[in-house]
N, C-alpha and C positions, 0 to 999 in steps of 0.2 A: 361373068366375073373372071378376071384373069388372076392367076396366082403365080407368084415367082418363087422358085425353090431357092431359098437362102440358107439351106442346111449346110453345115460344115462339120468336119470331124470334131468329136469331143476331145478337147485337149487334156493332157495329163494334169492332174491336180492333186496336191498332197493329201487333201481330205478324202479323196476317192480311192478306194482299193482298185487294183487292176481289173478285178471281175466286175465291179460296178461300171467302170469305164467301158468294158467290153459289151455289157448288155445295153447300155445307153447308146453306144455306137450302132449295135445291131438294130435297136429300135429305130434309130434315125435312118438306117439303111433300108428298113422294111416299110416304113410309113411313107406313102406317096404324099407329095406336097399338096395334092388336092384335098386331103382330109382335114386340113386346117384352113380356116377356123373350124373347130369341131368340138363336140362333147366326148365323153368317155365312150358312149355308144358308137359314135362315128369312128373313133380311133380303133376300138376293138373290132368293128366290122371291117375296117381296112386291113387290119392284121389277119383276120380270118380269110379275107379274099386273097391275101398274099400267101396263105398256108404257112404263116409264121409259127415258130415254135411256141408251145404253150407257156413257157417261162416268161415270154414277153407280155402275154395277156395277164399273167399272174402279177408282174411288176406294175402293170397299168391299173390293177384292182384297187390301188390306194387312191386313185383319182375320185374326186366328188362327181357324182353322176349328173348333176344339173349344171355344173360349170362349163362354160364354153371357153376353150383355149384358142387364142387368136394367133399366136406365133409359136415357133419351135422353142424360142428362148423362154417363153412363158411356161410351156409344158415342161422343159428341162428344169427350170427353177422350181416348179411345184414338185416334181418327182424327187429332186435333191432334198427339198425340205421334208418330204414325206418319208424318205429313207433314213432320216436321222443323221445325215452327214453333218460334220461340224460346220460346214458352210453349204450354201446352195450349190447345185451343179453349176460349173462354170459355163458361161455363155460361150459357145464356140466362136473362135476368132478366125 
């Protein structure tokens, strides 16, 4: 199965504080494209293999364990909803 890395920078959004934008961008930078589609366990394992900072694992802890995320956009949207932002995390453009 071939995966295409379609990740782009998280764009500035009025509903997101700069620190939220920063960790989301760091998350995108650390997650290899090959971990999607994947579950929380797949994403967490990929971060651990990358020796990513623990705060990224902490942010992922809001994800449901059984759900499979198909795309980066789906993952970012779910993380935006879970963090309580006024709107979902913007889809990178």
